[in-house]
C-alpha positions as CSV (number, residue, x, y, z in Angstrom):
1,M,-13.4,-0.7,-37.5
2,T,-14.8,2.8,-37.5
3,T,-17.4,4.3,-39.8
4,A,-17.2,7.9,-40.7
5,I,-20.2,9.8,-42.1
6,V,-19.2,13.0,-43.9
7,N,-22.0,15.4,-44.8
8,I,-21.0,18.1,-47.2
9,S,-23.1,21.2,-48.0
10,L,-22.6,24.5,-49.8
11,K,-21.7,27.4,-47.5
12,A,-24.4,29.9,-46.7
13,G,-24.6,32.5,-49.4
14,V,-23.4,30.2,-52.2
15,L,-26.0,29.7,-54.9
16,D,-27.4,26.2,-54.9
17,S,-28.7,25.6,-58.4
18,Q,-29.6,22.0,-57.7
19,G,-31.5,23.1,-54.6
20,K,-33.4,25.7,-56.7
21,A,-34.3,23.1,-59.3
22,V,-35.6,20.7,-56.7
23,H,-37.5,23.5,-55.0
24,H,-39.1,24.5,-58.3
25,A,-40.0,20.8,-59.0
26,L,-41.6,20.4,-55.6
27,D,-43.6,23.6,-56.2
28,S,-44.7,22.3,-59.6
29,L,-45.9,19.1,-58.0
30,H,-48.0,21.2,-55.5
31,F,-45.9,20.5,-52.5
32,K,-46.5,23.7,-50.6
33,G,-44.8,25.1,-47.6
34,V,-41.2,24.3,-48.7
35,E,-39.3,27.6,-48.1
36,D,-35.9,26.5,-49.3
37,V,-34.0,23.5,-50.5
38,R,-30.3,22.9,-50.2
39,V,-28.7,19.8,-51.9
40,G,-25.6,18.3,-50.5
41,K,-23.7,15.0,-50.5
42,Q,-23.0,12.3,-48.0
43,I,-19.9,10.1,-48.0
44,I,-19.6,7.0,-45.8
45,L,-16.2,5.7,-45.1
46,K,-15.3,2.4,-43.4
47,L,-11.9,2.8,-41.6
48,A,-9.6,0.1,-40.4
49,T,-9.0,1.7,-37.0
50,D,-10.9,1.8,-33.7
51,D,-9.1,4.8,-32.5
52,K,-11.6,7.7,-32.8
53,T,-8.9,10.4,-32.6
54,T,-6.8,8.9,-35.4
55,A,-10.0,8.4,-37.5
56,M,-11.2,11.9,-37.0
57,A,-7.7,13.3,-38.0
58,E,-7.6,11.2,-41.1
59,V,-11.1,12.0,-42.2
60,E,-10.5,15.8,-41.6
61,K,-7.4,15.6,-43.8
62,M,-9.4,13.7,-46.5
63,C,-12.1,16.4,-46.4
64,E,-9.5,19.3,-46.6
65,E,-7.6,17.7,-49.4
66,I,-10.1,16.0,-51.7
67,L,-13.6,15.3,-50.4
68,A,-14.9,18.9,-50.0
69,N,-14.2,22.1,-51.8
70,T,-13.6,24.1,-48.7
71,V,-13.8,27.4,-50.6
72,I,-17.5,26.9,-51.1
73,E,-18.5,23.9,-49.0
74,D,-18.7,23.1,-45.3
75,Y,-18.5,19.5,-43.9
76,K,-19.5,17.7,-40.8
77,I,-18.0,14.4,-39.6
78,E,-19.7,11.9,-37.5
79,L,-17.9,8.8,-36.3
80,I,-19.8,5.6,-35.4
């Protein structure tokens, strides 16, 4: 079995309204020194293969087709 961890974040230059809201909340709570906040998502997949090449290809296809909106989001895959 292979575990795939997919981290998805907005591309640079795309407005992150959630990040702005979190940044404002942190500032309101007097957490100083936070210059920027970007909010993303993490998806953890358990795959029934031990073949890392096959797993990577499958997860990349999943990301391109459904997990990430590749117009505005980037993704990184880690296999463990």
